[in-house]
VOPAGU-2260 file (C-alpha; in pm, 1 decimal, decimal comma):
REM VOPAGU-2260
SITE   aa  ch    i         X         Y         Z
SITE  MET   A    0    1573,9   -4702,1   -7802,9
SITE  THR   A    1    1447,1   -4661,7   -7445,3
SITE  GLY   A    2    1559,2   -4508,3   -7116,5
SITE  ALA   A    3    1797,8   -4215,5   -7087,5
SITE  ASN   A    4    1958,4   -4290,0   -7425,8
SITE  SER   A    5    1633,6   -4221,3   -7607,1
SITE  PHE   A    6    1624,1   -3874,5   -7451,8
SITE  GLN   A    7    1981,5   -3808,9   -7560,7
SITE  VAL   A    8    1903,9   -3916,6   -7916,4
SITE  SER   A    9    1607,2   -3683,4   -7917,2
SITE  GLY   A   10    1826,1   -3395,9   -7812,0
SITE  TYR   A   11    1791,4   -3425,2   -7433,9
SITE  GLY   A   12    2095,0   -3447,6   -7208,0
SITE  PRO   A   13    2111,7   -3669,0   -6896,9
SITE  GLU   A   14    1985,1   -3389,7   -6665,5
SITE  ARG   A   15    1677,2   -3319,5   -6874,3
SITE  ALA   A   16    1623,2   -3690,7   -6913,4
SITE  GLY   A   17    1612,3   -3723,2   -6534,7
SITE  TRP   A   18    1355,8   -3443,1   -6506,6
SITE  ALA   A   19    1151,7   -3603,3   -6780,9
SITE  ARG   A   20    1142,1   -3932,9   -6589,8
SITE  LEU   A   21    1052,6   -3749,7   -6270,1
SITE  PHE   A   22     746,5   -3592,2   -6431,7
SITE  ALA   A   23     656,5   -3877,4   -6665,1
SITE  ARG   A   24     287,7   -3964,9   -6680,3
SITE  ASP   A   25     330,0   -4267,8   -6453,2
SITE  SER   A   26     570,2   -4101,2   -6205,5
SITE  VAL   A   27     478,9   -4036,0   -5841,6
SITE  ALA   A   28     539,7   -3660,7   -5877,9
SITE  ARG   A   29     303,5   -3638,4   -6173,9
SITE  ARG   A   30      29,2   -3837,9   -6000,1
SITE  LEU   A   31      30,1   -3644,2   -5674,6
SITE  ASP   A   32    -271,1   -3427,9   -5601,6
SITE  TRP   A   33     -89,0   -3096,2   -5616,5
SITE  PRO   A   34    -385,0   -2871,2   -5518,8
SITE  ILE   A   35    -405,6   -3045,8   -5179,1
SITE  LEU   A   36     -31,0   -3032,4   -5131,0
SITE  LEU   A   37       4,0   -2665,7   -5226,6
SITE  ALA   A   38    -301,5   -2559,8   -5023,7
SITE  ALA   A   39    -166,8   -2739,3   -4714,7
SITE  LEU   A   40     178,0   -2582,3   -4762,1
SITE  VAL   A   41      33,8   -2231,3   -4795,6
SITE  LEU   A   42    -183,6   -2286,0   -4488,1
SITE  SER   A   43     122,2   -2392,6   -4289,7
SITE  VAL   A   44     318,9   -2086,7   -4405,3
SITE  ILE   A   45      31,4   -1854,7   -4314,1
SITE  GLY   A   46       4,8   -2034,0   -3982,6
SITE  SER   A   47     372,7   -1970,9   -3908,8
SITE  LEU   A   48     323,1   -1596,2   -3961,6
SITE  LEU   A   49      11,9   -1590,2   -3743,1
SITE  VAL   A   50     184,2   -1790,5   -3468,0
SITE  PHE   A   51     482,3   -1553,1   -3481,3
SITE  SER   A   52     253,7   -1250,9   -3453,9
SITE  ALA   A   53      67,2   -1403,4   -3159,1
SITE  THR   A   54     378,5   -1504,0   -2959,5
SITE  ARG   A   55     665,8   -1267,7   -3044,0
SITE  ASN   A   56     582,2   -1029,5   -2758,9
SITE  ARG   A   57     467,1   -1289,0   -2504,3
SITE  THR   A   58     780,4   -1318,4   -2294,1
SITE  GLU   A   59     596,5   -1522,1   -2031,2
SITE  ILE   A   60     565,9   -1815,2   -2273,3
SITE  ASN   A   61     837,3   -1764,0   -2538,3
SITE  GLN   A   62    1128,7   -1781,7   -2292,7
SITE  GLY   A   63    1246,4   -1437,9   -2400,0
SITE  ASP   A   64    1298,0   -1546,5   -2761,1
SITE  PRO   A   65    1048,3   -1386,6   -3004,5
SITE  TYR   A   66    1124,4   -1661,1   -3259,7
SITE  TYR   A   67    1070,7   -1949,4   -3013,5
SITE  PHE   A   68     726,4   -2055,8   -3139,6
SITE  LEU   A   69     795,0   -1961,5   -3502,4
SITE  LEU   A   70    1097,1   -2190,8   -3528,2
SITE  ARG   A   71     914,6   -2476,3   -3359,1
SITE  HIS   A   72     613,0   -2431,5   -3582,8
SITE  LEU   A   73     835,9   -2447,5   -3891,3
SITE  MET   A   74    1016,3   -2751,4   -3748,8
SITE  ASN   A   75     683,2   -2922,8   -3678,5
SITE  THR   A   76     575,6   -2850,2   -4034,6
SITE  GLY   A   77     899,1   -2994,5   -4170,4
SITE  ILE   A   78     859,6   -3311,8   -3962,3
SITE  GLY   A   79     496,9   -3333,8   -4075,0
SITE  ILE   A   80     598,9   -3314,6   -4440,3
SITE  ALA   A   81     859,7   -3586,8   -4380,2
SITE  LEU   A   82     587,2   -3803,3   -4224,6
SITE  MET   A   83     369,4   -3738,2   -4529,5
SITE  ILE   A   84     649,5   -3853,3   -4759,9
SITE  GLY   A   85     700,7   -4163,4   -4546,6
SITE  THR   A   86     327,7   -4237,5   -4558,6
SITE  ILE   A   87     325,4   -4208,1   -4938,1
SITE  TRP   A   88     629,7   -4436,6   -4958,6
SITE  LEU   A   89     467,7   -4700,7   -4736,4
SITE  GLY   A   90     129,3   -4662,0   -4905,0
SITE  HIS   A   91    -217,7   -4679,9   -4752,9
SITE  ARG   A   92    -244,1   -5045,7   -4857,8
SITE  MET   A   93      71,3   -5138,8   -4667,2
SITE  LEU   A   94     -58,1   -4949,2   -4364,3
SITE  ARG   A   95    -378,6   -5151,9   -4394,3
SITE  THR   A   96    -183,5   -5462,6   -4297,6
SITE  ALA   A   97     -26,5   -5277,5   -4004,2
SITE  VAL   A   98    -356,9   -5153,7   -3859,5
SITE  PRO   A   99    -356,2   -5397,2   -3561,6
SITE  ILE   A  100      -9,3   -5275,6   -3459,1
SITE  LEU   A  101     -95,1   -4906,5   -3510,8
SITE  TYR   A  102    -420,3   -4948,9   -3319,2
SITE  GLY   A  103    -245,6   -5120,5   -3029,5
SITE  VAL   A  104      23,9   -4851,7   -3009,7
SITE  SER   A  105    -229,2   -4566,5   -3016,2
SITE  VAL   A  106    -441,3   -4725,0   -2741,6
SITE  PHE   A  107    -128,8   -4784,4   -2533,8
SITE  LEU   A  108     -25,9   -4418,9   -2568,7
SITE  ILE   A  109    -362,8   -4279,7   -2462,4
SITE  LEU   A  110    -361,4   -4517,5   -2166,4
SITE  LEU   A  111     -21,3   -4373,1   -2069,5
SITE  VAL   A  112    -185,9   -4031,8   -2049,1
SITE  LEU   A  113    -400,4   -4160,6   -1761,7
SITE  THR   A  114     -88,4   -4259,3   -1567,1
SITE  PRO   A  115     145,2   -4021,6   -1379,1
SITE  LEU   A  116     325,5   -3969,9   -1711,9
SITE  GLY   A  117      26,3   -3769,5   -1833,2
SITE  SER   A  118       8,8   -3392,6   -1804,0
SITE  THR   A  119    -282,4   -3148,3   -1783,6
SITE  VAL   A  120    -304,8   -2851,4   -2021,5
SITE  ASN   A  121    -602,7   -2613,3   -2012,0
SITE  GLY   A  122    -805,7   -2856,7   -1804,5
SITE  ALA   A  123    -754,2   -3155,9   -2035,2
SITE  HIS   A  124    -531,9   -3435,3   -1903,0
SITE  SER   A  125    -437,9   -3543,2   -2254,4
SITE  TRP   A  126     -63,4   -3484,1   -2291,1
SITE  ILE   A  127     261,2   -3674,7   -2239,1
SITE  VAL   A  128     554,6   -3444,3   -2162,3
SITE  LEU   A  129     866,9   -3554,0   -2349,8
SITE  GLY   A  130    1105,9   -3293,6   -2210,8
SITE  GLY   A  131    1297,7   -3014,5   -2381,4
SITE  GLY   A  132     979,9   -2814,7   -2429,4
SITE  PHE   A  133     813,8   -3091,5   -2632,2
SITE  SER   A  134     499,1   -3289,1   -2556,4
SITE  LEU   A  135     278,1   -3543,0   -2731,7
SITE  GLN   A  136    -101,4   -3553,9   -2758,1
SITE  PRO   A  137    -181,3   -3916,5   -2851,6
SITE  SER   A  138    -549,5   -3846,2   -2918,6
SITE  GLU   A  139    -448,1   -3671,5   -3242,8
SITE  PHE   A  140    -309,4   -3999,0   -3378,7
SITE  VAL   A  141    -609,9   -4197,5   -3257,2
SITE  LYS   A  142    -814,2   -4014,8   -3522,0
SITE  ILE   A  143    -595,5   -4175,7   -3788,7
SITE  THR   A  144    -608,4   -4524,8   -3641,7
SITE  ILE   A  145    -987,8   -4508,6   -3608,6
SITE  ILE   A  146   -1014,4   -4418,4   -3976,5
SITE  LEU   A  147    -773,5   -4690,7   -4089,4
SITE  GLY   A  148    -916,6   -4954,1   -3854,4
SITE  MET   A  149   -1280,8   -4896,4   -3942,6
SITE  ALA   A  150   -1195,0   -4878,9   -4313,7
SITE  MET   A  151   -1010,0   -5210,4   -4291,8
SITE  LEU   A  152   -1305,8   -5386,9   -4128,4
SITE  LEU   A  153   -1584,4   -5228,4   -4333,5
SITE  ALA   A  154   -1412,1   -5280,0   -4668,5
SITE  ALA   A  155   -1261,9   -5626,4   -4617,5
SITE  ARG   A  156   -1544,7   -5840,8   -4756,5
SITE  VAL   A  157   -1667,2   -5576,5   -5001,5
SITE  ASP   A  158   -1328,4   -5535,4   -5172,1
SITE  ALA   A  159   -1294,6   -5915,9   -5178,1
SITE  GLY   A  160   -1620,5   -5936,3   -5370,7
SITE  ASP   A  161   -1807,7   -6132,7   -5102,5
SITE  LYS   A  162   -2046,7   -5851,3   -5014,2
SITE  GLN   A  163   -2187,8   -5543,4   -5181,2
SITE  TYR   A  164   -2217,2   -5350,8   -4855,5
SITE  PRO   A  165   -2087,0   -5409,8   -4500,0
SITE  ASP   A  166   -2322,5   -5634,9   -4304,2
SITE  HIS   A  167   -2450,4   -5561,4   -3954,5
SITE  ARG   A  168   -2192,6   -5780,9   -3784,4
SITE  THR   A  169   -1908,7   -5597,4   -3956,0
SITE  VAL   A  170   -2054,4   -5260,1   -3857,2
SITE  VAL   A  171   -2075,3   -5371,4   -3493,5
SITE  GLN   A  172   -1709,7   -5478,7   -3505,1
SITE  ALA   A  173   -1606,3   -5144,3   -3656,5
SITE  LEU   A  174   -1802,7   -4948,9   -3395,4
SITE  GLY   A  175   -1644,8   -5154,3   -3118,9
SITE  LEU   A  176   -1299,7   -5079,2   -3256,9
SITE  ALA   A  177   -1373,7   -4704,4   -3244,3
SITE  ALA   A  178   -1550,3   -4712,6   -2906,8
SITE  VAL   A  179   -1248,9   -4831,8   -2704,9
SITE  PRO   A  180   -1012,4   -4536,7   -2770,8
SITE  MET   A  181   -1303,9   -4290,5   -2764,9
SITE  ALA   A  182   -1399,4   -4406,1   -2415,0
SITE  ILE   A  183   -1039,4   -4367,9   -2295,7
SITE  VAL   A  184   -1009,9   -4017,9   -2445,9
SITE  MET   A  185   -1338,1   -3922,3   -2277,8
SITE  LEU   A  186   -1185,3   -4016,8   -1941,1
SITE  MET   A  187    -907,1   -3758,3   -1984,4
SITE  PRO   A  188   -1144,4   -3569,3   -2043,4
SITE  ASP   A  189   -1091,6   -3440,9   -2399,2
SITE  LEU   A  190   -1443,0   -3366,7   -2520,9
SITE  GLY   A  191   -1327,2   -3186,8   -2835,3
SITE  SER   A  192   -1133,5   -3486,2   -2966,0
SITE  VAL   A  193   -1425,1   -3717,5   -2886,9
SITE  MET   A  194   -1657,2   -3490,8   -3087,0
SITE  VAL   A  195   -1421,5   -3515,4   -3386,4
SITE  MET   A  196   -1403,6   -3893,7   -3352,2
SITE  VAL   A  197   -1784,5   -3920,6   -3345,2
SITE  VAL   A  198   -1805,5   -3723,0   -3669,6
SITE  ILE   A  199   -1531,9   -3941,4   -3821,1
SITE  VAL   A  200   -1729,8   -4255,9   -3732,5
SITE  LEU   A  201   -2044,1   -4113,5   -3893,7
SITE  GLY   A  202   -1853,4   -4009,0   -4206,6
SITE  VAL   A  203   -1688,4   -4350,2   -4238,5
SITE  LEU   A  204   -2020,8   -4533,3   -4202,6
SITE  LEU   A  205   -2188,2   -4312,2   -4463,2
SITE  ALA   A  206   -1902,7   -4366,2   -4710,5
SITE  SER   A  207   -1896,7   -4743,0   -4653,0
SITE  GLY   A  208   -2254,6   -4791,0   -4769,8
SITE  ALA   A  209   -2367,1   -4929,9   -4434,0
SITE  SER   A  210   -2739,1   -4918,6   -4364,9
SITE  ASN   A  211   -2871,5   -4571,2   -4289,4
SITE  ARG   A  212   -3035,1   -4719,8   -3981,5
SITE  TRP   A  213   -2692,4   -4737,2   -3823,4
SITE  VAL   A  214   -2623,5   -4370,3   -3890,4
SITE  LEU   A  215   -2965,3   -4258,7   -3765,1
SITE  GLY   A  216   -2934,8   -4487,2   -3464,8
SITE  LEU   A  217   -2594,7   -4347,0   -3374,6
SITE  ILE   A  218   -2718,7   -3989,4   -3403,6
SITE  GLY   A  219   -3011,4   -4070,3   -3175,0
SITE  THR   A  220   -2788,0   -4256,1   -2931,3
SITE  GLY   A  221   -2543,5   -3966,6   -2932,6
SITE  ALA   A  222   -2817,3   -3718,2   -2848,3
SITE  ILE   A  223   -2939,8   -3934,2   -2560,7
SITE  GLY   A  224   -2582,6   -3988,4   -2444,4
SITE  ALA   A  225   -2509,2   -3613,8   -2446,5
SITE  VAL   A  226   -2811,2   -3547,5   -2223,7
SITE  ALA   A  227   -2708,4   -3831,5   -1991,9
SITE  VAL   A  228   -2349,8   -3704,6   -1967,2
SITE  TRP   A  229   -2478,5   -3359,4   -1875,5
SITE  GLN   A  230   -2730,2   -3485,1   -1619,0
SITE  LEU   A  231   -2494,8   -3734,2   -1454,9
SITE  GLY   A  232   -2220,2   -3477,7   -1405,9
SITE  VAL   A  233   -1958,9   -3660,0   -1612,9
SITE  LEU   A  234   -1821,6   -3335,1   -1756,2
SITE  ASP   A  235   -1568,0   -3130,6   -1561,6
SITE  GLU   A  236   -1665,5   -2788,4   -1435,2
SITE  TYR   A  237   -1457,7   -2604,2   -1695,4
SITE  GLN   A  238   -1635,1   -2793,7   -1976,7
SITE  ILE   A  239   -1978,7   -2711,0   -1833,6
SITE  ASN   A  240   -1875,6   -2346,0   -1806,0
SITE  ARG   A  241   -1769,2   -2341,8   -2171,5
SITE  PHE   A  242   -2109,0   -2468,1   -2284,9
SITE  ALA   A  243   -2280,9   -2221,3   -2052,4
SITE  ALA   A  244   -2080,5   -1935,4   -2205,0
SITE  PHE   A  245   -2173,4   -2057,3   -2552,7
SITE  ALA   A  246   -2543,5   -2061,4   -2464,0
SITE  ASN   A  247   -2519,5   -1717,0   -2302,8
SITE  PRO   A  248   -2231,5   -1506,1   -2442,9
SITE  GLU   A  249   -2294,9   -1234,9   -2184,0
SITE  LEU   A  250   -2238,8   -1478,5   -1897,2
SITE  ASP   A  251   -1938,2   -1373,7   -1684,9
SITE  PRO   A  252   -1758,9   -1170,9   -1958,5
SITE  ALA   A  253   -1455,6   -1126,8   -1732,2
SITE  GLY   A  254   -1438,3   -1498,3   -1651,0
SITE  VAL   A  255   -1567,1   -1795,5   -1846,6
SITE  GLY   A  256   -1686,2   -1579,4   -2136,8
SITE  TYR   A  257   -1363,9   -1379,1   -2162,1
SITE  ASN   A  258   -1198,2   -1584,7   -2435,6
SITE  THR   A  259   -1491,5   -1577,8   -2675,4
SITE  ASN   A  260   -1566,9   -1210,0   -2614,5
SITE  GLN   A  261   -1208,1   -1107,6   -2683,8
SITE  ALA   A  262   -1199,1   -1335,5   -2989,1
SITE  ARG   A  263   -1503,8   -1166,4   -3140,0
SITE  ILE   A  264   -1360,0    -822,3   -3065,4
SITE  ALA   A  265   -1034,4    -915,0   -3239,6
SITE  ILE   A  266   -1205,1   -1054,1   -3550,6
SITE  GLY   A  267   -1458,6    -769,6   -3567,1
SITE  SER   A  268   -1187,1    -503,2   -3546,8
SITE  GLY   A  269   -1014,2    -639,0   -3857,9
SITE  GLY   A  270   -1274,5    -514,3   -4101,5
SITE  LEU   A  271   -1229,4    -594,2   -4469,1
SITE  THR   A  272    -850,3    -592,3   -4505,2
SITE  GLY   A  273    -728,9    -600,5   -4145,5
SITE  ALA   A  274    -490,4    -387,8   -3943,6
SITE  GLY   A  275    -187,0    -538,6   -4115,0
SITE  LEU   A  276      35,4    -828,2   -4015,1
SITE  PHE   A  277     191,0    -770,5   -3668,9
SITE  ASN   A  278     -22,5    -456,1   -3618,8
SITE  GLY   A  279    -331,4    -596,6   -3447,8
SITE  SER   A  280    -402,4    -416,3   -3119,6
SITE  GLN   A  281    -579,0    -716,3   -2963,0
SITE  THR   A  282    -294,8    -946,4   -3061,8
SITE  THR   A  283     -16,2    -707,4   -2965,4
SITE  GLY   A  284    -193,3    -629,2   -2639,3
SITE  GLN   A  285    -221,6   -1001,1   -2561,8
SITE  PHE   A  286    -593,8    -981,3   -2489,0
SITE  VAL   A  287    -683,8   -1318,4   -2647,8
SITE  PRO   A  288    -559,9   -1625,2   -2451,7
SITE  GLU   A  289    -418,7   -1931,1   -2631,6
SITE  GLN   A  290    -397,2   -1726,5   -2950,4
SITE  GLN   A  291    -122,4   -1934,9   -3110,0
SITE  THR   A  292    -321,3   -2258,2   -3071,7
SITE  ASP   A  293    -700,1   -2265,0   -3025,5
SITE  PHE   A  294    -764,1   -1902,9   -3123,3
SITE  VAL   A  295    -511,5   -1852,3   -3403,6
SITE  PHE   A  296    -795,3   -1760,1   -3642,2
SITE  THR   A  297    -847,0   -1438,9   -3441,8
SITE  VAL   A  298    -500,3   -1322,2   -3551,1
SITE  ALA   A  299    -601,9   -1370,2   -3913,6
SITE  GLY   A  300    -933,3   -1190,8   -3860,0
SITE  GLU   A  301    -773,8    -891,5   -3691,3
SITE  GLU   A  302    -454,2    -851,2   -3891,6
SITE  LEU   A  303    -555,3    -986,4   -4234,1
SITE  GLY   A  304    -924,0    -893,3   -4217,6
SITE  PHE   A  305   -1215,7   -1058,3   -4390,8
SITE  VAL   A  306   -1006,3   -1106,1   -4706,1
SITE  GLY   A  307    -722,3   -1288,5   -4531,1
SITE  ALA   A  308    -948,7   -1495,4   -4307,7
SITE  GLY   A  309   -1161,3   -1582,0   -4609,4
SITE  PHE   A  310    -849,6   -1692,0   -4796,1
SITE  ILE   A  311    -767,5   -1938,3   -4516,4
SITE  ILE   A  312   -1119,8   -2079,6   -4537,6
SITE  LEU   A  313   -1082,4   -2101,7   -4917,4
SITE  LEU   A  314    -759,6   -2301,9   -4883,5
SITE  LEU   A  315    -924,5   -2537,8   -4634,5
SITE  GLY   A  316   -1207,3   -2571,1   -4885,9
SITE  VAL   A  317    -957,8   -2670,0   -5157,8
SITE  VAL   A  318    -821,7   -2947,2   -4934,2
SITE  LEU   A  319   -1173,5   -3074,9   -4862,0
SITE  TRP   A  320   -1282,1   -3049,9   -5227,2
SITE  ARG   A  321    -986,0   -3247,0   -5355,3
SITE  ALA   A  322   -1019,9   -3504,5   -5075,2
SITE  CYS   A  323   -1387,0   -3552,3   -5172,3
SITE  ARG   A  324   -1279,9   -3610,6   -5532,0
SITE  ILE   A  325   -1025,4   -3868,2   -5420,1
SITE  ALA   A  326   -1294,3   -4048,1   -5219,2
SITE  ARG   A  327   -1528,7   -4041,2   -5519,2
SITE  ASP   A  328   -1276,2   -4159,3   -5778,9
SITE  THR   A  329   -1113,2   -4438,1   -5577,7
SITE  PRO   A  330   -1221,8   -4780,0   -5713,5
SITE  ASP   A  331   -1177,8   -4975,0   -5388,0
SITE  LEU   A  332   -1398,7   -4919,4   -5082,5
SITE  TYR   A  333   -1102,2   -4912,1   -4844,6
SITE  GLY   A  334    -952,3   -4605,2   -5013,6
SITE  THR   A  335   -1292,9   -4438,2   -5036,3
SITE  VAL   A  336   -1361,8   -4485,5   -4665,9
SITE  VAL   A  337   -1016,5   -4362,0   -4562,1
SITE  ALA   A  338   -1052,1   -4046,9   -4772,0
SITE  ALA   A  339   -1407,7   -3987,5   -4647,9
SITE  GLY   A  340   -1294,8   -4023,1   -4286,5
SITE  ILE   A  341   -1026,9   -3758,9   -4342,2
SITE  VAL   A  342   -1284,5   -3528,9   -4503,6
SITE  ALA   A  343   -1514,8   -3564,8   -4200,7
SITE  TRP   A  344   -1222,7   -3500,0   -3964,5
SITE  PHE   A  345   -1087,6   -3189,0   -4141,0
SITE  ALA   A  346   -1431,7   -3043,2   -4212,8
SITE  PHE   A  347   -1567,2   -3069,4   -3859,0
SITE  GLN   A  348   -1246,6   -2964,4   -3684,8
SITE  SER   A  349   -1209,0   -2659,1   -3910,3
SITE  PHE   A  350   -1573,2   -2562,3   -3859,7
SITE  GLU   A  351   -1548,9   -2609,9   -3482,4
SITE  ASN   A  352   -1226,1   -2409,7   -3447,8
SITE  ILE   A  353   -1341,1   -2117,6   -3661,7
SITE  GLY   A  354   -1692,6   -2138,6   -3520,9
SITE  MET   A  355   -1579,8   -2106,5   -3159,2
SITE  THR   A  356   -1388,2   -1786,0   -3240,4
SITE  LEU   A  357   -1705,6   -1645,2   -3398,0
SITE  GLY   A  358   -1929,2   -1756,8   -3111,7
SITE  ILE   A  359   -2135,6   -2002,1   -3315,4
SITE  MET   A  360   -1975,4   -2314,2   -3159,9
SITE  PRO   A  361   -1870,0   -2393,1   -2803,0
SITE  VAL   A  362   -1502,8   -2367,5   -2706,1
SITE  THR   A  363   -1350,0   -2716,0   -2715,0
SITE  GLY   A  364    -976,6   -2661,3   -2758,1
SITE  LEU   A  365    -946,1   -2803,3   -3109,6
SITE  PRO   A  366    -663,5   -2666,9   -3329,1
SITE  LEU   A  367    -714,5   -2531,9   -3680,1
SITE  PRO   A  368    -560,5   -2787,5   -3921,8
SITE  PHE   A  369    -220,9   -2681,0   -4063,5
SITE  VAL   A  370    -246,8   -2334,3   -3903,1
SITE  SER   A  371    -249,2   -2369,5   -3522,7
SITE  TYR   A  372      70,6   -2425,4   -3328,3
SITE  GLY   A  373     114,2   -2780,3   -3201,6
SITE  GLY   A  374     335,2   -3067,8   -3306,5
SITE  SER   A  375      94,4   -3357,5   -3255,5
SITE  SER   A  376    -180,2   -3190,2   -3456,3
SITE  MET   A  377      61,7   -3088,6   -3732,8
SITE  PHE   A  378     206,4   -3439,4   -3759,2
SITE  ALA   A  379    -139,4   -3597,5   -3771,8
SITE  VAL   A  380    -282,0   -3372,7   -4044,8
SITE  TRP   A  381      24,4   -3418,7   -4265,9
SITE  ILE   A  382       5,4   -3796,2   -4221,8
SITE  ALA   A  383    -356,4   -3765,9   -4335,3
SITE  VAL   A  384    -240,9   -3574,3   -4643,7
SITE  GLY   A  385       5,9   -3856,1   -4706,8
SITE  LEU   A  386    -279,4   -4107,8   -4695,1
SITE  LEU   A  387    -476,9   -3902,0   -4946,9
SITE  GLN   A  388    -174,7   -3876,4   -5175,5
SITE  SER   A  389    -108,2   -4249,1   -5144,5
SITE  ILE   A  390    -465,7   -4325,2   -5250,5
SITE  THR   A  391    -417,9   -4099,4   -5552,4
SITE  VAL   A  392     -77,0   -4238,1   -5647,5
SITE  GLN   A  393    -183,5   -4602,7   -5619,2
SITE  ARG   A  394    -510,4   -4552,2   -5807,3
SITE  PRO   A  395    -512,5   -4739,4   -6141,0
SITE  MET   A  396    -440,7   -4506,6   -6433,6
SITE  SER   A  397    -697,7   -4466,0   -6705,1
SITE  ALA   A  398    -596,8   -4568,1   -7052,2
């Protein structure tokens, strides 16, 4: 006998039969990559506590409600998880067919930012205000469409068996696809997001098996381009000041270097185990600006100490480790490239965010994945987790 009846014959009632089906070897729940899922959930929970600690006393931004940012962070996390579930249900292969539509929508949204509908936050004109205290940062979703679009182009002929590696023409097409939204984002200007996108492009090319000459050429071109951007005055004054403060931490400690100096003081004061959650003097005294978003890691360093901050890094490492395994074990190039692009994205953005609080990277305004406050970022990283889970779920099972 098969189905639920077989469970009843074996001594299982209908309820236990349902649980058995849910966790059967070929079920979606059983095939999910649980380490990634659990690590991301714990990071989001820790992030909610850090955001609450950083904003509960800041009446100038929390509208007099100490739970204002906490509740929104939890709501953003819940929406992000729903988007992950929807992504798993659709599947990365279904989304592959929708790449032209997704790409067109993402480009349209970042173009809207350059219209009067766009809003400036911290010097970057990269937001669309939706009203009711909510806003959208389209550049976060461009990261996903660049990954999916480049993966679709680079893997098309390889997965069809026509080619062993992407040819030069295909690489040019993939680079052109990525260049359009990157150029628009640079006009905002949102240098931090562009830096992430450049790393994503490099990671995707490396994973696709494209000629190393392309990777080396892009690195060289990027270096020349960075010098040209600096010399031609393309960067805004606030961006130049951030790089100047990075090169010389003692430069204008009460002005441009204030954020990084206060961040290092907060992290250094935490010691091994920290001052205790909600007990950090730098956090309570509101000395670190943008602490719920760009500098949320300083709350962890001060209040949870080296142990707590190290635990956050460990959890991010678990996500990256499992994503690398997914990229390695996926039989089709499309899935490998998508997973590798997500690895490049998460790895660089995490390093940049934590690095800027420690003074080893320039301040660029990038959030810490799963931890920083911000709906657009939270939605994007959970969609990325959904893509990773979809790749895992749809991977052929071994005998």
